[in-house]
N, C-alpha and C positions, 0 to 999 in steps of 0.2 A: 408676604407671610403665607398667603393661601397656596402659592406655588411650592414653598418649602414643606408645607403640610402634605400636599399631594405627593411630592417626591419622597417624603418620609414614609408615607403609607405604602408606596410602591416598594421601597427598600424592605420594609417590615414584611409585606406579603411575599416578596421574593425569598426572604430568609425562612419563612414558614412553609415553603413549598415542600410537599411530601415526596416520598420515594415514588419513582415511576411505577405505574400499574403494570403487572405482569399477568398475562392470560395463560391458562393451562388447559390441557386436554388429555383425556385418557388415550392410551395408544395400544396397538396390537404389535408386539415385537415380531419382526419377520424371522423365519427360520427357527422357531422354538423347537429344538431337538427333543425336548422331554415331553412334549405334548402327547396326550393320549389320542390316537387316531383310530376311528372306528370304521370298519369296512362293511359292517352288517347293513343290509339294504333297508333304509328308512326313506320313504318318499319325501317327507317334508317335516320341518320343525319350526314352530312359531315361537318367538321370544317376546315375552311381555304379557301383561303389564309388569312394570317394575314399580314397587312402592318404596319410597324413601322416607325416613323420619322427617317430620316437619322442620326440624332444626337444620336439615341440609337443603331445604328448599329456598335457596338464596344464591346470589351471584358470588359473594365472598366465600372463600374456602374456609371450612371449619378445621381448625388446627388444635389438636389436643395438647394442653400444657402439662396436665397430670390427670390422675383418675377422676378428679372432680372439677377441673377447670378447662374450659374451652375458650378459644379466641375465634372470632369471626374476622378474617382479614379484610382490610379495605384496599390492600395493594396486590394481593394474590387472588385473582378471580378465575372462575371457570370460563372457558371460551364460549360455552353455550349452556343450556340448562343441564344440570348434572344428571337428571333422569334420562335425557336424550343421549348424553355422552355414555352413560352406563349401558343403556339399551344397545346402542350402536356397537360399542366395543365388545360386549358379551356376544352379540350376534356374530361379529367378525371372528371372535375366538372359537365359537362353536362351528362356524363354517370351515375353519382350518382343520378342525378335528373330524368333521363329517363331510369330506370332499364330494361324496356321491349324493348328498342330500341338499334339497332346496331349503335354505334357512331364511326366514322372513321375520320382520318385526311388526308389532301392532301399529296401526290397524291394518287388517288385510280384508280383501273382498270376501264376501260369503262363499263365492264359488271357488275360493282358494284357501278354504279352511285347512290348516295343517293337520297332518296325521297325529302329531304330538305338539303340546304347547308347554313352554316353561314359564312359570310365574315366579317372580322373586319378590320377597318382602323383607326389607332390611330394617334392622334396629340400629346398626352402627356401620359407618363407612367413613373413617377419619384416621388420624394418626399424628405422630410427633416427628417433625423434621429431625433427621439425624438419629431417629429411634426406630419405632415400628409403626406399621399401618395395620388397621383392623377392618375386617368385614364380618359382620355377624347378622344372622337372620335365618330365613328358611326359604328353600326353593321347592316348588311343587311341579310334578310332571302330570299333565292332564292329557286325556285322550281328546281327539278332535271334537267330540260331543260335549266336552267340558267335565267329564267324569274324572275325579282325582284318582290317579293311579298310584302315586307315591308322594311322600313329602319328606324332605331331609332337612334337619336343622344344620346350619353351617356356622362354624367359627373358624376364621382363617386369620393368620397374622403373617406378616413379612417384615423382615428388617429392611430399612431404607438403604439403597445401594450407595447413597452419597448424602452429605449434609445438605440442608436447605429444603425448601418446598419442592423443588424439581425432583429431588430424591424421593420425597413423599409421594408425589404423583406417579413416579415410576414404580414404586412399591404397590400403590393402589392398582395400577394397570396389571401388575403381576398377580394381585389377588383375583382379578377377573379371569386371568388364565387358569388359576387354581380352581376357581368356581366352575369354569368351563370343563375342566378335567373331571370334576365330580359329577356334573350333569351328563357328560358323555358316558361315564361309567354307569350311571343310572339308566341311560338309554340302552346301553349294551346288555343290561340285565333283563330287559323286556323281552 
């Protein structure tokens, strides 16, 4: 009887197994022909810190169901900390637009303080698979001494290029490209 009970438990647990976990990462598409490229000489740009809403400070992806309902996925996870993913990808996007500039991320050594620093504070970075992705917040451009030179509110949306969470992540990566374009234009205006 005990063996049957053990076998029955194994069968039940096998039937209850969940969908395999998928890990996602933000990316920098190669050869972005529409990217704003700046040739104005800027010695260095620092990226960070990036501030995300507390809601996004988790492994599971935040997926928007509608205007008032969010889901924290337990099968679609970020491959690393979202803050690090965001910082790395934005820095890569900026480097592709500023080829003659040293782009670095926080933290940096005091003897390598950048000429300009980009600080990003987000209120929203989520989306709906098969729908749209959103990035909303503010970015600030600071001088190397910390003086705020400008601040720009940002509200960006992108249609997901395909259904599913993979399409959402691709759209979110595209939002970082759009943000990098805005920041590059802000730097060009200096």
